[in-house]
C-alpha positions as CSV (number, residue, x, y, z in Angstrom):
1,X,98.6,77.6,101.7
2,X,95.9,79.5,104.1
3,X,94.4,75.5,104.2
4,X,97.1,74.1,106.0
5,X,97.0,76.7,109.1
6,X,94.9,77.1,111.7
7,X,95.6,80.5,111.9
8,X,93.5,82.8,109.6
9,X,94.2,86.2,111.2
10,X,96.9,87.8,113.1
11,X,97.0,90.2,115.9
12,X,99.4,93.6,115.5
13,X,100.6,94.9,119.2
14,X,101.6,98.0,117.4
15,X,103.8,100.4,118.7
16,X,102.1,101.2,122.3
17,X,99.1,99.9,123.8
18,X,98.5,103.1,125.7
19,X,95.2,105.3,124.4
20,X,97.1,108.6,124.7
21,X,99.9,107.0,123.1
22,X,98.6,105.7,120.7
23,X,96.9,109.0,119.7
24,X,100.1,110.6,119.6
25,X,101.3,108.0,117.5
26,X,98.2,108.8,114.9
27,X,99.0,112.2,114.7
28,X,102.9,111.6,114.3
29,X,102.0,109.2,111.5
30,X,99.8,111.3,109.6
31,X,101.5,114.3,108.7
32,X,104.6,112.2,108.4
33,X,102.9,110.3,105.8
34,X,100.9,113.1,104.1
35,X,104.7,114.8,104.0
36,X,105.6,111.6,102.1
37,X,102.8,111.3,100.0
38,X,103.5,115.5,99.2
39,X,106.9,115.0,98.6
40,X,107.7,112.3,96.3
41,X,104.5,113.0,94.3
42,X,105.6,116.3,94.0
43,X,108.9,114.9,92.4
44,X,106.9,112.5,90.1
45,X,104.6,115.0,88.7
46,X,107.5,117.6,88.3
47,X,109.7,115.0,86.2
48,X,107.0,114.0,84.5
49,X,105.7,117.3,83.5
50,X,108.9,118.8,82.7
51,X,111.3,118.2,79.8
52,X,114.0,119.8,81.1
53,X,114.7,116.9,83.6
54,X,114.9,113.8,80.6
55,X,118.3,112.3,81.6
56,X,118.8,109.1,83.1
57,X,119.3,110.4,86.4
58,X,115.8,111.5,86.2
59,X,114.3,108.5,84.9
60,X,115.9,106.7,87.5
61,X,114.4,109.4,90.3
62,X,111.2,109.4,88.9
63,X,111.2,105.6,89.9
64,X,112.8,105.8,92.9
65,X,109.9,108.4,94.6
66,X,107.7,106.1,93.4
67,X,108.8,103.3,95.0
68,X,109.3,105.3,98.2
69,X,105.6,106.3,98.4
70,X,104.5,102.7,97.6
71,X,107.1,101.6,100.3
72,X,105.4,103.7,102.9
73,X,101.9,103.4,101.7
74,X,102.5,99.4,102.0
75,X,102.8,100.1,105.6
76,X,101.9,103.4,107.1
77,X,97.8,104.1,106.2
78,X,97.4,100.7,107.7
79,X,98.9,101.6,111.1
80,X,97.1,105.2,111.4
81,X,94.1,103.0,111.3
82,X,95.2,100.8,114.2
83,X,96.2,104.0,116.4
84,X,92.6,104.4,116.3
85,X,91.3,100.8,117.1
86,X,91.4,98.7,120.2
87,X,92.2,95.7,118.8
88,X,94.3,95.8,115.7
89,X,94.1,92.6,113.5
90,X,94.8,91.6,110.2
91,X,94.2,88.6,107.9
92,X,96.4,85.6,106.8
93,X,96.0,86.6,103.2
94,X,96.5,90.6,103.9
95,X,99.8,89.3,106.0
96,X,101.2,87.8,103.2
97,X,100.2,91.2,100.5
98,X,102.3,93.1,103.0
99,X,105.0,90.8,103.3
100,X,105.6,90.7,99.5
101,X,104.9,94.5,98.6
102,X,107.1,95.4,101.6
103,X,109.9,93.4,100.1
104,X,109.0,93.9,96.7
105,X,109.5,98.2,96.8
106,X,112.4,97.6,99.3
107,X,114.1,95.7,96.7
108,X,113.5,98.0,94.1
109,X,114.7,100.5,96.0
110,X,118.1,98.9,96.6
111,X,118.3,98.2,92.6
112,X,117.6,101.7,91.7
113,X,120.1,103.2,93.9
114,X,122.3,100.8,92.2
115,X,121.6,101.8,89.2
116,X,121.8,105.7,90.1
117,X,125.2,104.9,90.8
118,X,126.2,103.1,87.6
119,X,124.5,106.5,86.2
120,X,126.9,108.6,87.9
121,X,130.1,106.6,87.5
122,X,129.2,106.9,83.6
123,X,128.5,110.3,83.6
124,X,132.0,111.4,85.9
125,X,134.0,108.8,84.5
126,X,133.1,108.2,80.8
127,X,131.3,111.4,79.7
128,X,132.0,110.9,75.8
129,X,130.0,107.3,75.8
130,X,127.8,108.9,78.4
131,X,124.9,108.8,75.9
132,X,125.8,105.7,74.2
133,X,125.9,104.0,77.4
134,X,123.2,105.5,79.5
135,X,120.5,105.5,76.3
136,X,116.6,105.5,76.8
137,X,116.4,102.0,75.8
138,X,119.0,100.8,78.3
139,X,117.9,102.6,81.2
140,X,114.4,100.8,79.8
141,X,116.1,97.3,80.0
142,X,118.1,98.0,83.6
143,X,115.0,99.2,85.1
144,X,113.1,96.1,84.0
145,X,115.3,93.9,85.1
146,X,115.0,95.6,88.4
147,X,111.2,95.1,88.4
148,X,112.0,91.3,87.5
149,X,114.6,91.2,90.3
150,X,112.4,92.0,93.0
151,X,109.8,90.1,92.4
152,X,111.8,86.9,92.3
153,X,113.1,88.1,95.4
154,X,109.9,88.6,97.4
155,X,108.4,85.6,95.9
156,X,111.0,83.0,97.1
157,X,110.5,84.6,100.5
158,X,107.3,84.5,100.9
159,X,107.0,80.7,99.5
160,X,109.4,79.7,102.0
161,X,108.3,81.5,104.8
162,X,104.6,80.5,104.3
163,X,105.2,77.0,103.8
164,X,105.3,76.7,107.6
165,X,102.6,76.1,109.3
166,X,101.0,78.7,112.0
167,X,99.0,76.9,114.6
168,X,98.8,79.4,117.4
169,X,99.2,82.0,119.1
170,X,98.8,84.7,116.5
171,X,100.0,87.9,118.1
172,X,102.3,89.7,116.1
173,X,104.8,91.7,118.3
174,X,105.4,94.6,116.0
175,X,102.8,96.9,113.7
176,X,103.0,95.3,110.6
177,X,103.8,92.0,109.2
178,X,107.3,91.3,108.6
179,X,109.3,87.8,108.1
180,X,111.4,87.5,111.3
181,X,108.0,88.3,113.7
182,X,106.2,85.9,111.8
183,X,108.8,83.1,111.9
184,X,108.4,83.4,116.0
185,X,104.8,82.2,115.4
186,X,105.1,79.3,113.1
187,X,104.5,75.7,115.1
188,X,108.0,74.1,113.3
189,X,111.4,74.3,113.0
190,X,112.4,77.4,111.0
191,X,116.4,77.2,111.3
192,X,116.4,76.4,107.6
193,X,114.1,79.1,106.6
194,X,116.3,81.4,108.8
195,X,119.2,80.5,107.4
196,X,117.9,82.1,104.0
197,X,116.5,84.8,105.5
198,X,120.0,86.0,107.0
199,X,120.2,86.7,102.9
200,X,118.1,90.1,103.4
201,X,121.0,91.5,105.5
202,X,123.5,90.0,103.2
203,X,122.2,91.7,100.5
204,X,121.8,94.8,102.4
205,X,125.3,94.9,103.5
206,X,126.7,93.8,100.2
207,X,124.5,96.1,98.0
208,X,125.5,99.2,100.6
209,X,129.5,98.4,100.1
210,X,129.2,97.9,96.6
211,X,127.6,101.5,96.8
212,X,129.6,102.9,98.8
213,X,132.5,101.8,97.2
214,X,131.2,102.9,93.7
215,X,131.0,106.5,94.7
216,X,134.6,106.0,96.3
217,X,136.1,105.5,93.1
218,X,133.9,108.0,91.6
219,X,135.2,110.8,94.0
220,X,138.7,109.6,93.8
221,X,138.3,110.2,89.6
222,X,137.5,113.8,90.0
223,X,141.1,114.8,90.4
224,X,141.5,115.2,86.8
225,X,138.5,117.3,86.6
226,X,138.0,121.2,86.5
227,X,137.3,123.0,90.4
228,X,133.9,123.6,88.9
229,X,133.1,120.1,88.0
230,X,134.6,118.6,91.0
231,X,132.3,121.0,93.6
232,X,129.4,120.2,91.3
233,X,130.0,116.1,91.0
234,X,131.2,116.0,94.6
235,X,128.0,117.9,96.1
236,X,125.8,115.4,94.1
237,X,127.7,112.1,95.4
238,X,127.9,113.2,99.0
239,X,124.1,113.7,98.9
240,X,123.2,110.4,96.9
241,X,125.8,109.0,100.0
242,X,123.5,110.1,102.3
243,X,120.3,108.9,101.1
244,X,122.0,105.6,100.5
245,X,123.3,105.5,104.3
246,X,119.6,106.6,105.4
247,X,118.5,103.5,103.3
248,X,120.6,100.7,104.4
249,X,121.6,101.9,107.5
250,X,118.1,100.7,109.2
251,X,118.1,97.6,106.7
252,X,120.8,96.3,107.7
253,X,120.6,96.6,111.6
254,X,117.0,95.0,111.3
255,X,118.0,91.7,109.0
256,X,121.4,91.4,110.4
257,X,120.4,91.0,114.0
258,X,118.7,87.4,115.3
259,X,115.6,86.7,114.4
260,X,113.9,88.2,117.3
261,X,111.8,91.3,118.0
262,X,113.2,94.1,120.3
263,X,111.8,97.8,121.2
264,X,114.8,99.4,119.0
265,X,113.6,97.2,115.9
266,X,110.3,98.7,115.9
267,X,112.0,102.6,116.7
268,X,114.4,102.0,113.9
269,X,111.6,100.3,111.5
270,X,109.7,103.6,112.2
271,X,112.7,105.3,110.8
272,X,112.7,102.5,107.6
273,X,109.1,102.8,106.6
274,X,108.3,106.6,107.2
275,X,111.4,108.5,107.5
276,X,113.5,107.3,104.9
277,X,110.8,108.1,102.3
278,X,110.0,111.3,103.8
279,X,113.7,112.5,103.9
280,X,114.7,111.4,100.3
281,X,112.6,113.9,98.5
282,X,113.6,116.7,100.6
283,X,117.5,115.9,99.7
284,X,117.1,115.8,96.2
285,X,114.9,118.8,95.9
286,X,116.8,121.1,98.5
287,X,120.2,120.6,97.1
288,X,119.3,119.8,93.2
289,X,119.0,123.5,91.4
290,X,117.2,121.9,88.4
291,X,114.4,120.2,89.8
292,X,113.6,123.5,92.0
293,X,113.7,125.5,89.0
294,X,111.5,122.6,87.2
295,X,109.0,122.8,90.4
296,X,108.7,126.4,89.9
297,X,108.2,126.6,86.3
298,X,105.4,124.1,86.9
299,X,103.5,125.4,89.7
300,X,103.7,129.0,87.1
301,X,102.4,127.3,84.7
302,X,99.6,125.7,86.7
303,X,98.8,129.3,88.3
304,X,98.7,130.7,84.9
305,X,96.4,128.5,83.6
306,X,94.2,128.9,86.5
307,X,93.9,132.6,86.0
308,X,93.0,132.0,82.7
309,X,90.1,129.9,83.6
């Protein structure tokens, strides 16, 4: 595809061109990214090493934290480096890889959130059949479908978008490569491709509606449970709803709007690429006694082994 284009690299304008503000961006992004890595990797290691966290809920939480880490890593490290440079450039091939990775891990997170909602529904509404329905084999197959679906989604958009010629200019008014700002640079009619890209917003909106509806059904079904069961289930569902809103809010805002880049889009994108991956592990750990206990056990074992050495 690159052979048909005059553009071999793109210039990213970033969040700001002011030297002082770029230093502020560098510090904030670095701290947030380190917090994202620490929080999500702590969940990943805890679930992987704890025998107490072997239920489907933690199986999906493991991959949600993994996708959060990868999703943020697709963008933030390069943004941190760019904040130190006077001119930020990215090659055509690297831009394609970034777009693919961004949408792959974003789609994977959508699939995993849906699978987590299915897990909650079965656990609360069909507790007697839970182990049969949500067996390890079934969870593995569902996750495989999520990976394949994410790959197909990302590849389809890449092939459609980069079949367009890029003749110049090559300046992207954003801090990473994404489909909408890239289409502004294509030197041919992008109407048909833009229509297809509206599917991003449609997928986000439809998934959001499905998830909120499913949790509404789950909460409604709790009227037949005991007071203690209701309290625990409501607490779990409410915090998963918060995660859903935090993830899908920016996604819907960005991809249901017109195919132009506004300053507000950049601010929302910052929250989407680094805010949500940072908040997710905090939400899961602060309100989940099992995860907190598993973390305490893990660190006690580590400290004990270090003392023995």
